[in-house]
N, C-alpha and C positions, 0 to 999 in steps of 0.2 A: 350292947357294947358300944362304948364311945369310940369315935374315930378322930384321930388327930391328924391334921394335914396342914400344908401351907400353900399359898398361892405364889407362883413364880412368874416374874415378868420376862417373857421371851418374845421374839418376833413371831407373829402368827404365820408368816409365810416366808420360806427360804427357797430361793430358786437359783441353783448353781449349775449352769450348763451352757453349751453353745446356743446362741440365738435368744437367750433369755431377755435381752433388751427389747426385742421386738414384741414381746408378750406383756409389756408393762400394763397396758390397759386391762388385760385379762386379770392380772394380779390385783389391780385396784378394785375391779368390779367384783371379783370373787370374794374379796375380803370386806365388801360393802363399805369401802372407804370413800369412793367417788364414782358412782355409777355413770355419771355424765362427764367425768374427766375434768372437773373444774379444779385443777391443781396448778401449783406453781413449781416449775422445774428450774432448779438452780445449778449452774455449772460454771466452769471457767471459760475464758475465750477459746483456749485450746480444745476443751471438751465440746464446745459449741460447734467448732469446725468439724470435729470427728463424728459427733453423734446426734446433732440437732435434727437432721433430716429423718433419721431412723425413729427418733422419739416423736416427731410430729405425726408420722404414720401410725405409731402405736397409741398416741394420745393427742388427737387433733384439736381438742378443746383446751389444751394446756396453754398457759402463758409461760414464757421463757425469760429468765433473769440471769445476769452475770453475777457470780459471787463477788461481794464487795471486798473480801479479804478474810483474814483469819483471827481478828482480834475480838475481844468482848464487845467493844464499841461497834464493830462491823456486824456482829450477830444481832445486837439490839437494833441497829439501823435497818437491817434486813427485815426484822419483824415489823418495824414501823412502816416500811414500804409495802409489805404484803397485807397488813392488817385491814385496810379499807376494802380489799377485794373479797374478803371472807372465803378464802379457799378451803376446800375440803381437806387438803393435805399438802405438804411440802415434799418434793422429791429431790433429794440431793444426788447429783450425778458427778462423780469424780473420785479423788483420793481423800485421805483423811481430813485435810483442811476444809474442803467443801462440806463434807459430811458432818464434821463437828460444828460448823457454823449453822448448818440446817437443823441439826438436832437441838441446838440451843434456841434458835428462833422458833421452831415448832413447839418447844416447851413453853416459851413465853406466850404464844398464841393459843396454846392448849388444843392443838390439832395434831393428827398423826403425821409421822415422818417416814418416808420410804428411802432406804439407803441403796443406791445403785452404784456399786463399787467398780471403778474402771482401773484400779490397781489394787494390789494386795499388800501394801506397804506396812500396815499395822492393824491391831485388833479393834480399832474404833468403829468398824463398819456395823457392829451389832451391839456395842456396849452402851450402858446408861451414863456415859461420861463424855464430856466435850473438853478437848484441850485447846485453849484459846490464849492468844497473846494478851497480856494485861500488865500495865505498869512496867514494861521493859522485860518481862519474863513470860514463860508459858505456864499457865495455871490450869488445874482440873476443876471442872464444874459438873455437878450432878444434874442429869437431864433424864427425860423419858427415853427408854430404849426405842430404836426404830420398830415400827409396826411390821415392816417387811424388809427383807434383804434380797437384792437381786445381784447376781454375779454372772456376767456374760463372759465366757472364756475367750471368745473372739476379741472382745474389748480389752480384756486383761492382757492379751498377747501384744497389744499395741503399746503398752506401757514399757518404759525402759526396764531392762532385765534387773538392773541394780535395785530398783524399788520393789520388784517382786521378791527378790532375795531378802530385802530388808524385812519383809513380813515373816520370813522364816526365822530370822533373828529374834523378832518380837515374840513369836510363839515359843521358841526354844528357851527364852529367858524365864518362862513360867516355871521351869524346873528349879531355878534358883529362888524365884519369888516364893514358891510354896515352902521351900526349905527355910527361908527367912520367917515365914508365918509360923512354921512349926517351932522355930527357935523362940519366937515371941510368946508362944503358948507355954513353953517350958520355963523360960526365964522370967516372964512378966505376967504369967497367968492370963494372957490375952485369949479371948474366945476365938475358936476356929469353926468355920462352917465346913463340915466334912464333905458335903456335896460339892460346894464351890471349889474346894481344894482338889478334889478328885477330878473334876471336869477340867480344871486348868492343867493339871498334871497329864491327864490323858491326851489333851489336845497337843501337848508337846511331844509326848511319847509316840504319837501317831506319825511323827515326822522322822523319828530316829530309826536308823538302820535301813531306810529305804534306798534302793539302788538307783532310783530315778531322781530327776530334779525338775526344774521349771520348764524344760522343753517337753514335758509329758503332760497331757491333759489329765491323766489320773492323779499326778502329783498336784497339779493346780487345784483340782477338786478337793484333795486332802488338805491342802494349805488353806483354802477358803473355808472349809468346814472347821478346821482348827481355829481359825481367827474368829469365826462365829461362836464356837464353843467357848472361847476365852471371854468374849463379850458377855455371853450368858452367865458364865461363872461370876463375873463382876456384878451382874444384875442380881444373882442369887445372894451374894455376899453383902450387897449394898455398899460396896467399896471396891477400889481397885486392888485391894490387898492380895487376891489370889494370883495376880499377874504383874505385880509391881513390888519390888523389894530393893535391895542394894543395887541391883542392876539398873533400875530406873533412877535411883538417887544419883548414881554416877553420871547417867545421861543428862539429868537435870542440871548437874553441876557443870557439865560441858557447855550446855546451852547458856547458862548464866555467866560463866567465866570467859568463854570464847565464842560469843554469839556469831562472829563472822567466820568461824571455822567448823561449824557443826556439820555433821554427816547425817544421813538418813537415820531416823530414830531407831530402826531395827538393828542397824549396824552398831550403834552405840550401846544399846541394851544387851545385845548378844555378847559383845566384848565385856561389858560390865558383869554379865552373868558368869562368864568364864573366870574373871578375876575373883568374884565373890566365891565361886566354887573352889578356887585355889585356896582362898583364906580359910575355908572349912576343912582343908586337908582331906577332901573327898577325892582320892586319886582315881577311882573307877569312873565316877561321874565326870571328873575333869577330862579324862581321856575320851570318854564318850561324847561329851559336848564339844570338845575341840575338834574331833573327827567330823561331827555333823556340820559345824560352822565351816570348816575347811572344804568339805565336800560341796557345799553350795557357794563357795568363793566369798565367804564372809570373813571380815577381819578377826583375828584372834587376839590381838594386843593393841595397846594404845599407840604403839609405833605405826601400826598398819592404818590407823586413822589420822595420823599426822601429829601426834603429841610425843614430846620427849619425856624422859623420866621426871625431870623437875616439874614440868607442867602437869603430868599425871599425878604427881604427889600433891600438888595444889588441888587438883580435881577430887582425889580421894579424901583429902582433908576436909574439903568443903561439902562433900556429898551429903552427910547427915543433916546439915542445916537446911537442905532443900525440902525435907519432909520431917520436921521435928517431932511429929506425932507417930512416926513409924519406927519400929524397932527391927533392926536387921543385923546381919553379921558385923557390919561396920560399927554400929552402936555397941554391940556386945563386946567386941575386941577393944574399942576405944583406943586405937593406936596413936601413939605420939608421932610427930612428924618424922623423927628418925626411924621409928619402927615401920612407918609406911614406906620409907625409902628402902629399908631392908627387904620388906615383903615384895616390893616392886622388882628389886634385883632378883629375888628368888623366883618370882613369876616369869621374868624374862628368861631365866635359866630353864625353867620348866617348859616354856614354849619352845625354846631352842632344842630341847632334848626329845620333843615329840617326833615320832616316826610316822609321818602322814604323807 
C-alpha cells in the first residue's frame, strides 16, 4: 500500500511560559543549533536595556547587535555585518520589526533563526514571511520560518498593552481572510489548502468567547499559541493567504495613503476584518467579531483609528491595488466610489446599533 504524505515546515521548538528567556541556551543546545552558543543576538536599544543581562547569562558566548532598522536594505546590511563571523544562528529578540529583519538576514546567510518575542503584536513570530519597508511602502518577502519560537510571559507583560491587544486583532482577522479565500475558490477556482485554512480559522476561534483578556497568563498563552498557529498556517499554504485578505488590503492602503497616521497593524486589520464581514452581510459573524474586538478594547471602525468617511472611502477604493494578485470581497463586489460611500454609511449605522 502506498502512503501519500507531505512535509510541513514548522518551528522545531516552541516555548511559551514564564522564564522562557532564561533557558535560551538550553533551547539552542537541545535542537543542535549551537551547542557552544556561537550566535548573534539582535535587538533594539530598548530591548538591550531590558533583556541583555538575562540573555548574557543564558548565552554567554553570544555576540549582541542592535537592529539597524526594518527596511529591506537594513536586513541585507545586517546579513553583511554578520557574515564574516559565521554564526551558527541568529536570535531576534523583540517585536515584529526586529524578528522580520532577522528572518530575512538568516535566510540570506542560510542559517537558522530563533524568534524571541517580547510582544505579541502580530503573527510574524513564527511565519515564513518578512514584512519590510521597501521603496516607500511595506512589502512581504518569503523567508525560512524560525527554527524555534520563545515567548517569555514575563517579558510580554513589559510591552505596552496596546501592542498586545493588536495581536488579538491580527489573529481575529483570520476569520475574514479565510472567508475571502473561500470566495476566491468559488468565484475564481483558486486552490485552497484545507489544513492551512483550518489552522488559521481555529487560531482565531480559540480567542472568541473567552471571558479573560491580556491580564491573564492563560489568555497570553492562548494568544501566543494562536499567533504561532497562524504563522504555521502560512507556512503550510506557502503564502499569507490563510491570514490575509481584504482586512490586510485595507491596512496596506492605510500604510500607503497615510503613512504618518498609521496605527498598530493588528488594530488596522481587525477593523478591516469587521468592515469586510459587514460587506459579506454575515450578521452573525459581524456581531461576534465586533463583540470580541470591543471586549479587548480594539477599534471597531475607521473613526476609532482617526479617519473620516471621505478618507476611508479613499482607503477602501485603493485597497485592492495593494495586492493585485489577491481576490477578496473587495474585488468581488468591485464597488464604485459612490457605492463605497453608501456602504460606509451603512457600516457606521451598523456599528452604532451594536449593543456592546
